[in-house]
C-alpha positions as CSV (number, residue, x, y, z in Angstrom):
1,X,220.7,109.4,18.2
2,X,221.8,112.9,17.9
3,X,222.2,114.7,21.1
4,X,219.6,117.4,21.9
5,X,219.9,120.4,23.8
6,X,216.5,121.5,25.0
7,X,217.6,122.9,28.4
8,X,215.2,125.5,29.4
9,X,212.8,124.9,26.4
10,X,209.1,123.9,26.9
11,X,206.5,122.7,24.4
12,X,203.9,125.0,23.9
13,X,201.9,123.9,20.7
14,X,201.3,120.6,18.9
15,X,199.9,120.5,15.5
16,X,199.9,118.5,12.4
17,X,201.5,119.6,9.1
18,X,201.1,117.4,6.0
19,X,200.0,114.5,8.3
20,X,203.1,114.7,10.5
21,X,203.0,115.9,14.1
22,X,205.0,118.9,15.0
23,X,205.9,120.6,18.4
24,X,206.6,124.2,18.8
25,X,208.8,125.1,21.7
26,X,209.6,128.2,23.7
27,X,212.5,129.2,25.8
28,X,211.8,129.7,29.7
29,X,215.3,129.3,30.8
30,X,215.0,128.8,34.7
31,X,211.8,131.0,35.0
32,X,209.2,129.5,37.4
33,X,205.6,129.0,36.2
34,X,203.7,131.2,38.6
35,X,200.8,132.1,36.4
36,X,197.2,130.6,37.1
37,X,197.4,129.2,33.6
38,X,200.1,127.6,31.4
39,X,198.9,129.8,28.5
40,X,199.6,133.0,30.5
41,X,203.1,131.8,31.2
42,X,203.5,131.3,27.4
43,X,202.2,134.7,26.7
44,X,204.8,136.5,29.0
45,X,207.6,134.2,27.6
46,X,206.9,135.1,24.0
47,X,207.3,138.6,24.8
48,X,210.9,138.1,25.6
49,X,213.2,139.4,22.8
50,X,214.9,136.0,22.6
51,X,211.7,134.2,21.9
52,X,210.7,136.9,19.2
53,X,214.0,136.2,17.6
54,X,214.3,132.5,17.8
55,X,211.7,129.7,17.6
56,X,212.3,126.0,17.8
57,X,210.1,123.3,15.9
58,X,210.7,119.7,16.0
59,X,209.0,116.6,15.1
60,X,206.9,114.7,17.8
61,X,209.2,111.9,18.3
62,X,211.8,114.5,19.8
63,X,209.8,114.6,22.8
64,X,210.7,110.8,23.3
65,X,214.3,111.4,22.4
66,X,214.6,114.3,24.9
67,X,213.0,112.0,27.6
68,X,215.6,109.4,27.0
69,X,218.5,111.9,27.0
70,X,217.2,114.0,29.9
71,X,214.5,112.3,32.0
72,X,212.4,114.7,33.7
73,X,210.2,114.3,36.7
74,X,207.2,111.9,36.5
75,X,203.8,113.3,37.3
76,X,203.3,113.2,41.1
77,X,199.5,114.1,40.9
78,X,197.0,115.1,38.3
79,X,194.2,117.6,39.1
80,X,190.8,117.1,37.2
81,X,188.0,119.3,37.8
82,X,184.5,120.5,37.1
83,X,185.6,123.9,36.1
84,X,185.1,127.2,38.3
85,X,185.3,125.0,41.3
86,X,188.7,125.9,43.2
87,X,191.0,123.8,41.0
88,X,193.0,127.0,40.2
89,X,193.3,127.7,43.8
90,X,194.9,124.5,44.6
91,X,197.5,124.7,41.7
92,X,198.2,128.2,42.6
93,X,198.9,127.3,46.3
94,X,201.2,124.5,45.0
95,X,202.8,126.9,42.9
96,X,204.4,128.7,45.8
97,X,206.5,125.7,46.6
98,X,210.1,126.1,45.4
99,X,210.4,122.3,44.9
100,X,207.2,121.9,42.9
101,X,206.5,122.3,39.1
102,X,203.0,123.0,38.6
103,X,201.5,122.9,34.9
104,X,198.0,124.1,34.6
105,X,195.9,123.2,31.5
106,X,198.7,123.1,28.9
107,X,197.0,123.2,25.4
108,X,199.8,120.4,24.0
109,X,198.4,117.9,26.7
110,X,194.7,118.4,25.4
111,X,195.8,118.1,21.9
112,X,197.7,114.8,22.7
113,X,195.0,113.5,24.8
114,X,192.3,114.0,22.0
115,X,194.4,113.3,19.0
116,X,193.9,110.5,16.7
117,X,197.2,108.9,17.1
118,X,197.6,105.2,17.8
119,X,197.3,104.4,21.5
120,X,200.8,103.1,21.8
121,X,202.2,106.1,20.0
122,X,200.2,108.6,22.0
123,X,201.3,107.0,25.2
124,X,205.0,107.4,24.3
125,X,204.3,111.0,23.2
126,X,202.4,111.7,26.6
127,X,205.3,110.4,28.5
128,X,207.8,112.5,26.6
129,X,205.8,115.6,27.1
130,X,205.3,115.1,30.8
131,X,209.3,114.5,30.9
132,X,209.7,117.8,29.0
133,X,207.6,119.6,31.5
134,X,209.0,117.8,34.4
135,X,212.7,119.0,33.6
136,X,214.6,120.4,36.7
137,X,215.3,123.8,35.1
138,X,216.3,125.3,38.3
139,X,217.7,122.2,40.0
140,X,215.8,121.9,43.2
141,X,212.6,120.4,41.6
142,X,211.2,117.4,43.2
143,X,207.5,117.1,42.1
144,X,205.5,117.9,39.0
145,X,201.7,118.4,39.4
146,X,199.6,118.8,36.4
147,X,196.2,120.3,36.2
148,X,194.0,119.4,33.0
149,X,191.3,121.1,31.3
150,X,187.8,120.1,32.7
151,X,186.6,118.2,29.6
152,X,189.9,115.9,29.8
153,X,188.2,113.9,32.6
154,X,187.0,111.9,29.4
155,X,190.5,111.0,28.7
156,X,191.5,110.0,32.3
157,X,191.4,106.1,31.5
158,X,194.0,106.9,28.6
159,X,196.0,109.0,31.0
160,X,196.0,106.1,33.6
161,X,197.2,103.5,31.1
162,X,200.3,105.6,30.5
163,X,200.6,106.8,34.3
164,X,199.1,103.9,36.4
165,X,200.7,105.0,39.5
166,X,199.9,108.7,39.6
167,X,197.4,109.7,42.1
168,X,194.6,112.1,41.0
169,X,191.7,114.1,42.4
170,X,188.5,115.7,41.0
171,X,187.6,119.0,42.3
172,X,183.8,119.8,42.1
173,X,181.3,122.5,43.5
174,X,177.6,123.0,43.7
175,X,176.7,122.8,40.1
176,X,174.3,125.8,40.4
177,X,177.1,128.0,41.4
178,X,179.3,126.6,38.4
179,X,176.4,127.1,36.1
180,X,176.0,131.0,37.1
181,X,179.6,131.3,36.6
182,X,179.5,129.9,32.9
183,X,176.2,132.1,32.2
184,X,178.3,135.2,33.1
185,X,181.3,134.3,31.0
186,X,181.3,130.8,29.4
187,X,184.3,128.7,29.4
188,X,185.4,127.2,26.2
189,X,183.5,123.9,26.9
190,X,180.1,125.7,27.4
191,X,180.1,127.2,23.9
192,X,178.7,124.9,21.5
193,X,181.3,123.6,19.0
194,X,184.1,125.5,20.5
195,X,186.3,122.5,21.8
196,X,185.2,119.9,19.1
197,X,184.0,116.5,20.2
198,X,184.4,115.7,23.8
199,X,183.1,113.4,26.5
200,X,180.5,116.3,27.3
201,X,178.5,115.7,24.1
202,X,175.1,113.8,24.6
203,X,174.0,114.2,20.9
204,X,170.6,115.5,21.9
205,X,169.5,119.2,20.6
206,X,169.4,121.7,23.3
207,X,166.7,124.5,24.1
208,X,168.9,127.3,25.2
209,X,172.0,128.3,27.2
210,X,170.7,127.2,30.6
211,X,169.8,123.8,29.1
212,X,173.2,123.4,27.3
213,X,175.3,124.2,30.3
214,X,173.2,122.3,32.9
215,X,173.5,119.1,30.7
216,X,177.1,119.4,30.0
217,X,177.8,120.2,33.4
218,X,175.8,117.1,34.6
219,X,178.0,114.9,32.0
220,X,181.0,116.4,33.5
221,X,180.0,115.5,37.3
222,X,178.6,112.2,36.2
223,X,182.0,111.1,34.5
224,X,184.0,112.4,37.3
225,X,181.8,110.4,39.7
226,X,182.2,107.2,37.7
227,X,185.9,107.6,37.3
228,X,186.3,108.3,41.2
229,X,184.6,104.9,41.7
230,X,186.5,103.0,38.9
231,X,190.1,104.4,39.1
232,X,190.2,105.6,42.9
233,X,190.0,109.3,42.5
234,X,189.9,111.6,45.4
235,X,186.7,113.7,45.2
236,X,187.3,117.3,46.6
237,X,184.4,119.7,47.2
238,X,184.9,123.3,46.7
239,X,183.5,124.0,50.2
240,X,186.6,122.2,51.7
241,X,189.1,124.9,50.3
242,X,191.4,126.2,51.1
243,X,191.5,124.5,54.6
244,X,191.9,121.1,53.1
245,X,195.2,122.0,52.0
246,X,196.3,121.9,55.8
247,X,194.7,118.5,56.1
248,X,193.9,115.6,53.6
249,X,195.0,117.5,50.5
250,X,198.3,118.1,52.3
251,X,198.6,114.4,52.9
252,X,197.4,113.6,49.2
253,X,200.3,115.9,47.9
254,X,202.7,114.9,50.6
255,X,203.4,118.3,52.0
256,X,205.4,118.6,55.1
257,X,204.6,121.0,57.9
258,X,206.7,123.9,56.5
259,X,205.0,123.4,53.1
260,X,201.5,123.4,54.6
261,X,202.1,126.8,56.0
262,X,203.9,128.0,52.9
263,X,200.7,127.3,50.4
264,X,198.7,129.5,52.3
265,X,200.7,132.4,51.5
266,X,198.4,133.2,48.6
267,X,195.1,131.8,49.8
268,X,193.6,135.2,50.4
269,X,194.2,136.1,46.8
270,X,192.0,135.5,43.7
271,X,193.5,132.4,42.1
272,X,192.9,133.6,38.6
273,X,193.6,137.3,39.2
274,X,196.3,137.4,41.7
275,X,196.3,140.9,42.2
276,X,192.9,140.9,43.5
277,X,191.7,139.6,47.0
278,X,189.6,136.4,47.3
279,X,185.9,136.7,48.3
280,X,183.6,134.1,48.6
281,X,180.8,134.3,46.0
282,X,178.5,131.2,46.6
283,X,175.6,133.1,48.1
284,X,175.7,135.9,45.4
285,X,175.8,133.2,42.7
286,X,172.6,131.2,44.0
287,X,170.8,134.6,44.3
288,X,171.7,135.6,40.8
289,X,170.4,132.1,39.4
290,X,167.1,132.2,37.4
291,X,164.2,129.7,38.0
292,X,165.1,128.3,34.6
293,X,168.6,127.7,35.5
294,X,167.7,126.2,39.0
295,X,165.3,123.7,37.1
296,X,167.6,122.5,34.6
297,X,170.6,122.3,37.0
298,X,168.3,120.2,39.4
299,X,167.3,118.1,36.4
300,X,170.7,117.3,34.9
301,X,173.3,118.0,37.4
302,X,172.1,117.7,41.0
303,X,172.1,113.8,41.2
304,X,176.0,113.3,40.4
305,X,176.8,116.3,42.6
306,X,175.0,114.7,45.7
307,X,176.7,111.4,44.9
308,X,180.2,113.1,44.7
309,X,179.2,114.7,48.2
310,X,178.7,111.4,49.6
311,X,182.3,110.3,48.4
312,X,183.6,113.5,50.3
313,X,182.2,113.1,53.6
């Protein structure tokens, strides 16, 4: 096998060309990933003159080859979530730790999880992708935490087959508050047809935006609830944050006393807009909710939400 030199490079895109899977790589060097989302870090990296002049593309099997030649950290935790519920706050708090690599919603992971690759090949590729993200680019990294897209809760069983020993959690929130957020600015999975087929689809026609959002949110919470039961996931309520990072989440992530203090350095900032102060908005969102939205959320999403709360308390 030919020696590879992908030190400092991370996979940023996977796609098919002439029925062959390809990987697009971007050079990050030893730059830490501190942005709220992996896509933000990629945008910043692509502005570097080096990345504008040089790009690397390889076949998919290079992920496995690179893992064999330079094994990266195995994932120490997966973060699943119901969207707009505090998962980015958790990932951003962990990103403050020098020995943590935090990868937040990397598009190549979603692409692989929902690809049509045979299960065995997909698992090999997933292990290679995680190893690439888990490279010790600065030499001090000890843990790799990966936050997935909200709809990837449907692919959790597949991920468990590849990483059966990796603990995972599911962050959720009062569904009315989540629904109001998506009515203001819909996430990709709350726009019909935007993400393609997913576990959130129920196959039935919808009567409006409120109905569509409430039903998909209900599906998301229901699937998360079922997986928490079946695969021993830790259910985390938005209302617990950020304090839980000094308590049961600190235990979950294996943080020592110094790290528990360090993660709170950014707890007062807006997780998705770090330059802004964080202000709790639950009451405002509940006031904003229309009677129609309340009715739809109560019908489709309130039940699994209450069941998740019973797991948390």
